[in-house]
C-alpha positions as a Python dict, from the first residue, in 0.01 Angstrom:
ca = {
    (1, 'X'): (0, 0, 0),
    (2, 'X'): (-149, 267, 225),
    (3, 'X'): (-76, 634, 251),
    (4, 'X'): (286, 598, 362),
    (5, 'X'): (360, 378, 61),
    (6, 'X'): (192, 625, -169),
    (7, 'X'): (391, 907, -11),
    (8, 'X'): (716, 719, -66),
    (9, 'X'): (634, 690, -436),
    (10, 'X'): (514, 1050, -472),
    (11, 'X'): (692, 1258, -731),
    (12, 'X'): (656, 1634, -755),
    (13, 'X'): (485, 1789, -1055),
    (14, 'X'): (775, 2027, -1100),
    (15, 'X'): (1143, 1972, -1035),
    (16, 'X'): (1139, 2302, -843),
    (17, 'X'): (870, 2185, -601),
    (18, 'X'): (985, 1971, -311),
    (19, 'X'): (802, 1756, -60),
    (20, 'X'): (882, 1881, 292),
    (21, 'X'): (688, 1641, 512),
    (22, 'X'): (394, 1408, 521),
    (23, 'X'): (213, 1170, 745),
    (24, 'X'): (-119, 1106, 907),
    (25, 'X'): (-297, 1321, 1165),
    (26, 'X'): (-412, 1178, 1496),
    (27, 'X'): (-753, 1133, 1334),
    (28, 'X'): (-603, 926, 1052),
    (29, 'X'): (-622, 1196, 786),
    (30, 'X'): (-325, 1183, 546),
    (31, 'X'): (-139, 1503, 463),
    (32, 'X'): (164, 1628, 274),
    (33, 'X'): (358, 1951, 319),
    (34, 'X'): (498, 2105, 3),
    (35, 'X'): (753, 2381, -29),
    (36, 'X'): (600, 2728, -62),
    (37, 'X'): (716, 2907, -374),
    (38, 'X'): (678, 3284, -382),
    (39, 'X'): (514, 3416, -695),
    (40, 'X'): (274, 3657, -859),
    (41, 'X'): (-69, 3596, -1007),
    (42, 'X'): (-48, 3473, -1366),
    (43, 'X'): (-274, 3758, -1478),
    (44, 'X'): (-39, 4011, -1317),
    (45, 'X'): (260, 3846, -1487),
    (46, 'X'): (86, 3860, -1828),
    (47, 'X'): (-30, 4218, -1786),
    (48, 'X'): (314, 4342, -1678),
    (49, 'X'): (467, 4187, -1991),
    (50, 'X'): (181, 4287, -2221),
    (51, 'X'): (149, 3928, -2345),
    (52, 'X'): (-74, 3851, -2641),
    (53, 'X'): (-356, 3597, -2615),
    (54, 'X'): (-135, 3339, -2791),
    (55, 'X'): (151, 3402, -2544),
    (56, 'X'): (-88, 3380, -2249),
    (57, 'X'): (-222, 3046, -2371),
    (58, 'X'): (131, 2915, -2422),
    (59, 'X'): (200, 3007, -2059),
    (60, 'X'): (-131, 2889, -1915),
    (61, 'X'): (-169, 2547, -2084),
    (62, 'X'): (120, 2385, -1889),
    (63, 'X'): (-36, 2523, -1568),
    (64, 'X'): (-365, 2352, -1659),
    (65, 'X'): (-179, 2030, -1738),
    (66, 'X'): (3, 2038, -1403),
    (67, 'X'): (-323, 2106, -1214),
    (68, 'X'): (-491, 1819, -1399),
    (69, 'X'): (-204, 1586, -1307),
    (70, 'X'): (-220, 1696, -943),
    (71, 'X'): (-596, 1645, -922),
    (72, 'X'): (-577, 1299, -1083),
    (73, 'X'): (-322, 1204, -815),
    (74, 'X'): (-538, 1345, -534),
    (75, 'X'): (-301, 1629, -453),
    (76, 'X'): (-479, 1900, -258),
    (77, 'X'): (-333, 2246, -310),
    (78, 'X'): (-397, 2603, -214),
    (79, 'X'): (-364, 2888, -460),
    (80, 'X'): (-191, 2838, -792),
    (81, 'X'): (-38, 3161, -905),
}
């Protein structure tokens, strides 16, 4: 199927995250460009709201699940806030 076929079938992890571009470099290295979403560090978010451990886990577990999904589908990302 190749990279272009995989890219055509790619679905974002979140409905708020959109695929901006993708292709292959001159050296044949595949890439995708995702929308940048402004945000704060999850620890900062939790601290500002004085969240309990239970509330923090409820917030953090979906983040772990999304990161796991991304990694299993070979999505390379930068920081996850």
